[in-house]
Backbone as a ProteinNet text record, in pm:
[ID]
protein_1_A
[PRIMARY]
MYLTVIAAALANSSVRTLSQQEELPLLRDHLLRLDRTSRHDRFHGFMDDSFIERYAEKCANDGTTVIAFFENGEVRGAAELHPPDQSPDSLPEIAFSVEASVRRRGVGSILFRKVITEARAKGYKSLRITTGSQNQAMRALASKFGANLVFRHGESTGTIDLTQHNVADITPTWADNTVDAARAVANFNRAYWKMLLRVSGWSRAA
[TERTIARY]
10958.2	10884.1	10750.8	10680.2	10540.6	10543.4	10628.9	10657.6	10674.2	10756.3	10794.1	10661.2	10588.2	10441.1	10364.3	10352.2	10276.6	10337	10468.1	10545.2	10504.2	10499.6	10452.3	10318.4	10237.4	10101.7	10065.9	10154.9	10126.6	10233.3	10341.3	10473.7	10408.4	10303.4	10257.8	10153	10137.8	10044.3	10110.2	10032.6	10113	9988.4	10009.9	9916	9998.4	9950	9994.2	9887.8	9916.5	9830.7	9852.3	9732.2	9736	9767.5	9829.6	9842.4	9710.8	9646.5	9513.4	9500.4	9585.5	9568	9607.9	9736.1	9798.3	9732.1	9687.3	9619.8	9486.9	9430.3	9275.6	9216.6	9278.5	9221.1	9226.2	9334.6	9332.6	9207.5	9174.6	9061.8	8925.2	8928.9	8796.4	8769.5	8882.6	8882.4	8836.6	8891.4	8852.5	8708	8665.7	8527	8435.1	8458.6	8397.6	8359.4	8474.6	8488	8388.9	8361.1	8270.5	8159.9	8108.5	7986.6	7863.8	7751.9	7631.4	7601.4	7630	7603.7	7691.1	7822.8	7930.3	7907.3	7875.7	7853	7722.3	7638.8	7516.4	7546.8	7656.3	7691	7785.4	7866.9	7963	7881.2	7773.8	7723.5	7590.3	7545.1	7423.5	7304.4	7331	7224.2	7291.5	7241.8	7305	7336.7	7471.5	7504	7552.5	7519.4	7588.6	7723.6	7778.8	7919.5	7955.1	7868.7	7890	7897.2	7815.2	7833.7	7970.4	8009	8137.5	8256.7	8239.5	8353.5	8357.4	8229.9	8228	8273.7	8238.1	8294.8	8431.2	8485.6	8634.4	8695.3	8661.5	8719.2	8690.7	8584.8	8579.4	8674.5	8703.6	8774.4	8930.9	8970.6	9094.1	9113.4	9022.7	9016.4	8975.3	8914.6	8859.5	8942.5	9061.7	9155.9	9131.8	9038.7	9033	9146.3	9191.3	9308.9	9258.1	9320.8	9276.6	9391.7	9366.4	9471.5	9429.1	9498.2	9465.8	9540.6	9482.7	9552.7	9554.8	9683.3	9717.6	9735.2	9714.5	9747.9	9771.3	9889.3	9936.6	9938.8	9951.2	9951.6	9814.4	9721.9	9572.5	9527.8	9428.4	9374.6	9269.3	9246.9	9153.8	9064.8	9119.2	9042.5	9090.5	9010.6	9048.1	8969.2	9054.6	8995.5	8996.3	8888.3	8890.3	8865.8	8944.6	8942.6	8900.1	8773.5	8727.5	8741.2	8795.4	8827.7	8704.9	8703.6	8607.2	8508.4	8578.3	8518	8424.1	8419.6	8332.4	8197.5	8188.2	8077.8	7996.9	7861.4	7806.4	7803.2	7878.9	7896.3	8040.5	8121.5	8253.1	8331.6	8289.7	8340.9	8397.5	8530.3	8585.3	8526.9	8514.6	8426.2	8515.1	8485.4	8570.4	8484.7	8524.3	8445.5	8551.8	8484.9	8578.1	8498.3	8579.8	8537.5	8641	8595.4	8695.5	8620.4	8701.9	8660	8643.9	8545.2	8520.9	8632.5	8721.3	8838.9	8930.4	8927.6	9032.4	8966	8844.8	8776	8806.7	8782.8	8823	8961.1	9042.2	9194.9	9232.2	9141.8	9198.6	9224.4	9175.7	9212	9137.5	9016.6	8928.2	9003.5	9039.6	9121.4	9250.8	9309	9449	9413.3	9329.4	9281	9224.5	9141.5	9081	9202.5	9300.8	9389.6	9484.8	9512.2	9596.2	9522.5	9386.7	9326.6	9319.3	9286.6	9272.5	9405.7	9523.7	9660.1	9674.7	9631	9635.4	9563.8	9444.2	9362.3	9410.6	9465.6	9530.3	9656.8	9725.8	9849.6	9796.2	9690.2	9629	9584.4	9569.9	9518.3	9377	9306.7	9149.6	9128.1	9021.2	8977.1	8877.7	8809.9	8701.9	8673	8605.8	8571.7	8418.3	8365.8	8215.8	8234.5	8161.8	8145.2	7997.2	7955.5	7832.1	7821.9	7743	7737.6	7591.7	7561.4	7430	7392.6	7278.3	7209.3	7237.5	7257.4	7267.4	7409.3	7493.5	7643.8	7704.8	7666.7	7707.1	7861.5	7927.5	8078	8144.9	8095.7	8152.8	8095.9	7975.8	7936.2	8008.3	8043.1	8116.6	8251.5	8317.6	8452	8459.3	8356.7	8344.9	8337	8240.3	8246.6	8374.6	8453.7	8577.8	8670.7	8667	8753.5	8680.5	8584.7	8529.1	8420.3	8369.6	8246.7	8139.4	8043.7	7909.5	7820.3	7756.3	7671.4	7523.4	7460.9	7310.9	7241.1	7125.3	7059.5	6957.6	6942	6836.7	6842.5	6709.7	6692.2	6758.1	6766.2	6825.1	6978.7	7030.1	7178.7	7221.7	7352.3	7406.5	7517.5	7517.5	7602.4	7669.6	7789.7	7867.1	7995.2	8048.3	8170.6	8277	8404.1	8512.2	8579.8	8597.2	8671.7	8819.6	8905.7	9038.8	9113.4	9050.3	9122.1	9131	9020.5	9024.9	9079.3	9089.7	9115.5	9264.3	9336.7	9489.1	9499.1	9539.1	9565.6	9663.5	9779.6	9860.9	9811.8	9689.1	9640.8	9561.9	9535.7	9475.5	9568.5	9533.3	9618.8	9620.7	9748.3	9745.2	9682.1	9616.1	9552	9654.4	9604.7	9692	9731	9632.7	9674.1	9785.6	9794.1	9895.4	10021.8	10029.9	10157.6	10188.3	10108.5	10140.6	10210.6	10124.7	10175.7	10327.4	10352.3	10479.5	10598.5	10538.9	10646.1	10667.1	10566.2	10592.9	10667.2	10649.8	10758.9	10882.8	10898.5	11042.7	11107.1	11025.3	11074.8	11107.5	11024.2	11051.5	11173	11204.4	11312.3	11437.9	11431.4	11546.3	11568.3	11461.3	11486.1	11535.6	11503.1	11568.3	11717.1	11739.9	11868.4	11966	11912.2	11993.3	12025.8	11927.9	11940.7	12056.6	12028.5	12134.6	12262.8	12277.2	12411	12458.3	12386.5	12411.8	12452.1	12380.3	12413.1	12555.9	12553.4	12694	12818.5	12805.3	12914.1	12933.8	12838.9	12833.7	12875.6	12904.3	12934.5	12821	12695.5	12588.1	12543.5	12570.5	12513	12590.7	12529.1	12585.7	12659	12773.2	12829.9	12741.9	12740.2	12666.3	12706.7
7138.1	7177.6	7222.7	7151.9	7207.7	7342.5	7368.1	7511.9	7614.7	7564.9	7656.7	7703.4	7597.9	7645.7	7714.4	7703	7788	7926.2	7925.7	8050.3	8152.4	8088.4	8146	8214.2	8128.7	8161.5	8293	8277.8	8377.5	8489.4	8475.7	8569.1	8715.6	8739.5	8877	8914.4	8839.2	8861.9	8918.2	9009.1	9072.6	9119.4	9150	9207.6	9330.7	9429.2	9558.2	9665.6	9739.3	9847.7	9978	10014.1	10127.1	10274.7	10346.2	10500.8	10571.2	10645	10673.9	10783.1	10873.5	10977.5	10936.4	10891.7	10881.1	10760.8	10662.7	10534.6	10522.5	10639.1	10641.5	10571.2	10614.5	10539.8	10389.6	10325	10183.7	10112.3	10170.4	10128.6	10157.2	10280.8	10322.7	10221.5	10193	10126.3	9989.1	9927.5	9798.5	9789.1	9871.5	9874.7	9886.8	9969.8	9978.8	9873.1	9772.4	9667.4	9539.1	9563.2	9460.2	9432.9	9312.4	9290.5	9307.2	9319.2	9350.4	9277.8	9164	9092.6	9121.9	9123.6	9152.6	9301.5	9385.6	9516.2	9527.7	9439.7	9434.1	9385.7	9278.4	9212.1	9309.2	9387.9	9472.3	9588.5	9649.6	9773.8	9734.6	9617.3	9569.7	9632.3	9642	9713.3	9762.1	9755.2	9806.8	9961.7	9998.5	10134.5	10166.1	10300.8	10351.8	10376.3	10409.3	10455.7	10569.2	10683.5	10790.6	10774.2	10670.1	10658.3	10592.6	10496.7	10424.5	10542.1	10614.1	10733.8	10810.3	10854.2	10942.5	10852.6	10720.1	10635.9	10617.6	10575.1	10578.1	10706.2	10831.9	10938.6	10978.2	10927	10927.2	10855.1	10722.8	10633.3	10690.4	10771.8	10837.8	10947.5	11004.4	11120.5	11106.6	10984.6	10962.1	10875	10839.1	10743.8	10607.6	10566.7	10421.2	10353.9	10237.6	10155.4	10060.3	10062.2	9966.2	9878.7	9754.3	9629	9577.5	9567.7	9542.5	9424.1	9316.2	9208	9266.8	9265.2	9306	9181.7	9191.2	9093.2	9157.8	9143.5	9202.6	9364.2	9422.2	9563.5	9623.9	9540.3	9597.5	9555.2	9624.5	9570.8	9475.8	9367.1	9256	9226.4	9264.3	9253.8	9348	9378.8	9483.8	9457.3	9485.2	9462.2	9611.7	9675.1	9811.6	9793.6	9876.3	9902.5	10042.7	10064.9	10209.5	10229.3	10354.1	10389.9	10397.7	10395.5	10380	10520.3	10643.5	10760.5	10784.8	10690.1	10671.8	10615.7	10543.3	10448.7	10523	10514.9	10568.4	10508.7	10383	10318.4	10306.1	10387.4	10383.2	10253.3	10160.1	10035	10041.4	10012.6	9999.1	9894.8	9920	9804.4	9769.2	9658.4	9596	9563.2	9586.6	9543.2	9475.7	9391.7	9319.1	9314.7	9328.7	9290.2	9214	9125.6	9048.6	9030.5	9053.1	9049.5	8891.8	8867	8728.3	8668.5	8731.7	8661.1	8600.6	8641.2	8596.5	8506.3	8478.4	8402.6	8256.9	8179.1	8040.3	8024.7	8119.2	8113.6	8164.9	8175.2	8200.6	8345.2	8431.1	8584.2	8649.8	8614.9	8655.6	8627	8502.8	8452.3	8526.8	8563.2	8626.9	8786	8841.9	8976.7	8992	8869.7	8886.5	8880.7	8792.6	8773.5	8912.7	8966.8	9092.9	9187.6	9226.5	9354.6	9317.8	9189.1	9168	9201.9	9148.2	9173.1	9334.2	9420.2	9565.9	9613.2	9577	9623.8	9599.7	9478.2	9455.1	9542.7	9584.6	9654.7	9817.1	9837.3	9989	9972.7	9870.7	9858.4	9818.3	9799.5	9789.9	9648	9664.7	9536.8	9447.2	9514	9440.3	9507.2	9423	9474	9442.8	9529.7	9489	9459.2	9363.7	9320.3	9306.9	9366.4	9362.2	9301.7	9211.3	9163.2	9141.3	9128.1	9092.2	8948	8934.2	8808.4	8708.4	8745.6	8648.4	8611.7	8675.5	8660.5	8550	8429.8	8310.5	8315.6	8357.9	8325.7	8406	8539.4	8622.6	8598.9	8534.4	8493.9	8372.1	8285.2	8172.9	8206.7	8307.2	8362.6	8426.5	8518.6	8588	8478.2	8390	8275.4	8195.1	8179.3	8119.4	8189.9	8337.1	8418.8	8457.8	8397.4	8435.2	8542.4	8575.5	8665.7	8593.6	8645.7	8600.8	8670.6	8634.2	8696.8	8694.1	8798.4	8801.4	8854.2	8807	8841.9	8939.1	9067	9155.2	9251.2	9304.4	9406.6	9367.4	9240.1	9210.4	9184.8	9217	9192.6	9108.8	9063.5	8984.4	9077.1	9097.3	9186.4	9106.8	9118.7	9043.8	9131.6	9071.7	9141.2	9036.6	9070.1	8999.6	9034.7	8970.8	9000.1	8972.7	9091.9	9062.5	9025.6	9042.5	9020.3	8855	8794.1	8649.4	8580.6	8669.2	8615.6	8627.7	8515.1	8526.6	8485.2	8589.6	8561.1	8450.7	8441.6	8345.4	8206.2	8185.6	8047.5	8003.4	8094	8075.6	7996.9	7871.1	7805	7882.3	7905.4	7969.5	7887.5	7966.4	7885.5	7842.8	7739.1	7722	7815.9	7919.3	8038.7	8128	8126.7	8206.6	8134.5	8010.2	7944.8	7935.8	7929.5	7921.4	8055.6	8148.5	8280.5	8313.2	8284.2	8281.9	8201.3	8071.9	7981.7	8026.5	8069.4	8127	8238.8	8347.8	8454	8406.5	8315.8	8260.9	8189	8115	8039.3	8154.5	8260.2	8366.4	8433.3	8469	8543.5	8456.9	8331.3	8244.5	8233.5	8218.8	8209.5	8339.4	8456.2	8576.2	8587	8549.5	8553.8	8450.4	8358.8	8240.7	8283.5	8356.8	8379.6	8507.3	8600.7	8725	8653.4	8564	8495.6	8442.6	8354.4	8298.6	8390.6	8499.4	8597.3	8659.3	8692.5	8762.1	8660.3	8542.2	8441.4	8435.1	8426.9	8424.5	8551.2	8660.9	8784.4	8849.6	8816.9	8887.5	9005.8	9017.3	9114.9	9249.8	9370.6	9493.3	9529.1	9606.8	9653.9	9759.8	9770	9862.1	9999.4
9825	9700.9	9736.9	9841.9	9865.2	9933.5	10026.8	10070.5	9981.5	9859.2	9745.9	9674.8	9651.9	9598.6	9684	9807.7	9896.6	9895.2	9890.5	9884.2	9770.1	9659.5	9522.2	9541.2	9612.2	9619.3	9722.5	9823.5	9945.9	9959.7	9885.4	9909.5	9909.7	9832.9	9812.6	9913	10012.5	10124	10245.6	10321.8	10439.5	10514.3	10654.1	10757.4	10816.2	10818.6	10892.3	10914.9	11009.5	11044.8	10952.3	10902.3	10818.5	10887.8	10829.7	10880.9	10861.1	10951.1	10941.1	10818.3	10805.5	10707.6	10556.8	10549	10439.2	10355.5	10438.7	10374.3	10373.6	10383.4	10381.3	10268.9	10129.2	10004.3	10003.1	10080.2	10080	10147.6	10260.2	10341.9	10244.2	10213.1	10138.2	10013.7	9927.7	9810.4	9850.8	9961.2	9998.7	10015.3	10114.9	10134.4	10023.7	9940.1	9815.5	9718.4	9736.4	9660	9699.2	9835.7	9891	9806.6	9792.9	9714.8	9796.9	9739.6	9787	9927.2	9926.7	10066.2	10165.4	10131.3	10223.8	10277.1	10195.9	10242	10334.2	10322.4	10400.9	10537.6	10535.7	10671.2	10745.5	10674.1	10739.1	10802.9	10737.9	10787	10835.8	10843.9	10887.5	10807.4	10677.8	10586.3	10456.3	10345.3	10224.2	10243.4	10217.3	10222.8	10090.6	10036.8	9920.7	9913.3	9810	9794.7	9877.9	9873.1	9941.3	10109	10149.8	10290.7	10326.9	10227.4	10266.9	10255.7	10151.8	10150.6	10289.4	10330.1	10456	10564.9	10574.6	10690.5	10678.8	10583.3	10567.3	10622.2	10575.5	10602.3	10751.7	10821.2	10971	11046.1	10994.4	11050.1	11050.1	10951.6	10935.4	11026.7	11085.4	11174.4	11299.2	11347	11492.6	11575.1	11533.5	11603.3	11585.5	11504.3	11469.1	11419.2	11483.3	11426	11320.5	11200	11107.9	11068.6	11076.2	11052.2	10924.8	10836.2	10698.4	10632.4	10569.2	10520.3	10366.4	10316.9	10177.7	10100	9977.4	9857.1	9751.8	9704.2	9569.1	9586.3	9714.2	9736.6	9758.3	9752.1	9774.8	9910.1	9981.8	10089.8	10060.6	10108.2	10078.1	10218.3	10320	10446.5	10547.2	10628.5	10739.7	10865.5	10980	11102.4	11172.6	11218.7	11278.3	11437.7	11477.2	11632.9	11656	11703.5	11727.1	11881.3	11902.9	12026.3	12111.3	12256.5	12335.4	12331.9	12310	12299.9	12200.4	12101	11992.7	12034	12142.5	12191.6	12306.2	12287.9	12385.1	12537.9	12543.8	12668.5	12706.3	12622.9	12633.1	12630.9	12548.1	12506.5	12370.4	12365.8	12224.2	12151.4	12009.2	11934.2	11823.6	11769.6	11653.6	11552.1	11433	11296.1	11197.5	11121.5	11018.7	10881	10786	10637.6	10569.4	10495.6	10413.2	10274.6	10181.7	10017.5	9986.5	9916.1	9870	9799.2	9743.4	9673.9	9770.1	9899.5	9989.1	10110.2	10087.5	10203.1	10201.8	10313	10341.8	10329	10380.6	10373.9	10512	10599.8	10752.2	10758.4	10680.3	10683.5	10805.2	10831.6	10936.2	11069.4	11086.6	11219.4	11243.7	11131.9	11137.9	11190.2	11111.8	11160.2	11301.6	11328.7	11473.8	11570.9	11556.5	11653.2	11662.6	11539.5	11542.8	11625.1	11594	11663.3	11811.1	11851	11997.1	12051.5	12000.2	12048.4	12041.3	11943.6	11955	12061.2	12070.4	12197.3	12331.9	12344.6	12483.2	12491.2	12383.5	12396.7	12435.3	12391.8	12448.6	12577.7	12642.4	12770.3	12793.4	12670.8	12693.1	12766.9	12832.8	12923	12844.7	12773.7	12708.4	12566.5	12482.9	12329.2	12299.1	12219.7	12180.4	12025.3	11988	11852.7	11800.5	11690.2	11646.5	11504	11480.6	11333.1	11296.9	11182.7	11139.6	11176.5	11217.4	11243.4	11138.2	10999.6	10905.8	10888.9	10931.8	10902	10989.3	10942.7	11027.1	11040.1	10942	10936.7	11065.5	11076.7	11155.6	11300.9	11319.4	11442.2	11498.2	11405.6	11450.6	11490.5	11413.7	11464	11585.5	11592.2	11738.3	11837.2	11834.3	11932.7	11971.5	11863.8	11875.3	11958.9	11951.4	12008.9	12147.2	12203.9	12315.1	12352.7	12236.8	12242.5	12287.4	12389.8	12407.4	12347.2	12240.1	12153.5	12188.6	12183.7	12206.1	12097.7	12059.1	11930.9	11989.5	11917.5	11935.9	11823.3	11802.4	11672.6	11560.5	11513.7	11401.3	11392.2	11510.4	11521.8	11643.3	11620.9	11711.4	11779.5	11914	11979.5	12097.7	12111.5	12219.4	12261.6	12374.5	12436.3	12431.8	12447.4	12478.1	12588.5	12685.1	12819	12781.6	12785.8	12758.5	12872.6	12997.9	13105.5	13136.8	13070.6	13073.9	12930.6	12827.1	12710.8	12664.6	12686.3	12649.8	12503.5	12427	12283.6	12247.7	12346.2	12316.9	12327.3	12400.3	12416.3	12294.6	12199.5	12078.9	11984.8	11935.9	11857.2	11699	11664	11528.2	11420.7	11329.5	11219	11105.5	11030	10916.2	10838.6	10811.7	10722.8	10808	10946.1	11005.7	10978	10996.8	10995.3	10831.6	10740	10607.4	10558.7	10600.3	10560.1	10613.8	10732.3	10794.5	10727.7	10707.8	10624.4	10479.7	10414.4	10269	10274.2	10369.1	10370.2	10388.6	10493	10514.4	10385.8	10324.6	10182.3	10100.5	10086.9	9985.7	10013.8	10126.4	10185.2	10154.7	10176.8	10154.7	10018.5	9922.7	9773.6	9727.4	9769	9734.6	9765.9	9882.5	9933.6	9844.2	9822.4	9756.4	9608.8	9541.9	9408.1	9390.5	9491.7	9505.6	9516.4	9606.7	9630.6	9488.4	9436.5	9314.5	9199.7	9179.4	9103.8	9119.4	9242.1	9292.2	9253.2	9292.6	9260.1	9110.7	9018.7	8900.2	8813.9	8891.3	8846.2	8761.7	8789.6	8703.5	8787.8	8931.1	8993.1	8967.7	8950.7	8949.7	9081.6	9073.7	9180.9	9253.8	9379.2	9467.5	9438.2
[MASK]
++++++++++++++++++++++++++++++++++++++++++++++++++++++++++++++++++++++++++++++++++++++++++++++++++++++++++++++++++++++++++++++++++++++++++++++++++++++++++++++++++++++++++++++++++++++++++++++++++++++++++++++

């Protein structure tokens, strides 16, 4: 019964990588929905809509990998993995944004784990993360995943050593397990009802 309730709440949530060109509007619309504080935290200062539109278009064309958290078909959180050739020190950089409506549900941890896995798959040895000095939630999350943060010029900047950092050693969050469990229950429920309708003669012939 408990898992069924969870499934009803989270069955419409998923995490996947966006295709760079075709799904540009999904990232753009997510970033435009960020409230003023979230936008400030993400871009280390308030940025207007035209900047965000240009930024999303750049991500679609410069090789940035975007891992998105979907809820009801809309991107509500995103982890960006920017390629090393976009950085002056040739270090790939990661960035995160989560809308207020899905916070405190472990979305940041899910995205962090996914983007680290993606970075390792690409053969990267280390990552850089930069966040605003007032963004306590992201600073705590970065530290949890092994970033050594240094404060300067109003920002906290750190690196994650992927040669020492084994993603498999990170205990999955409650949200990770819950999403997986919810999806499994939802799939079971769908299969059960399809079987029941078929036995009852209600399903249409294929």
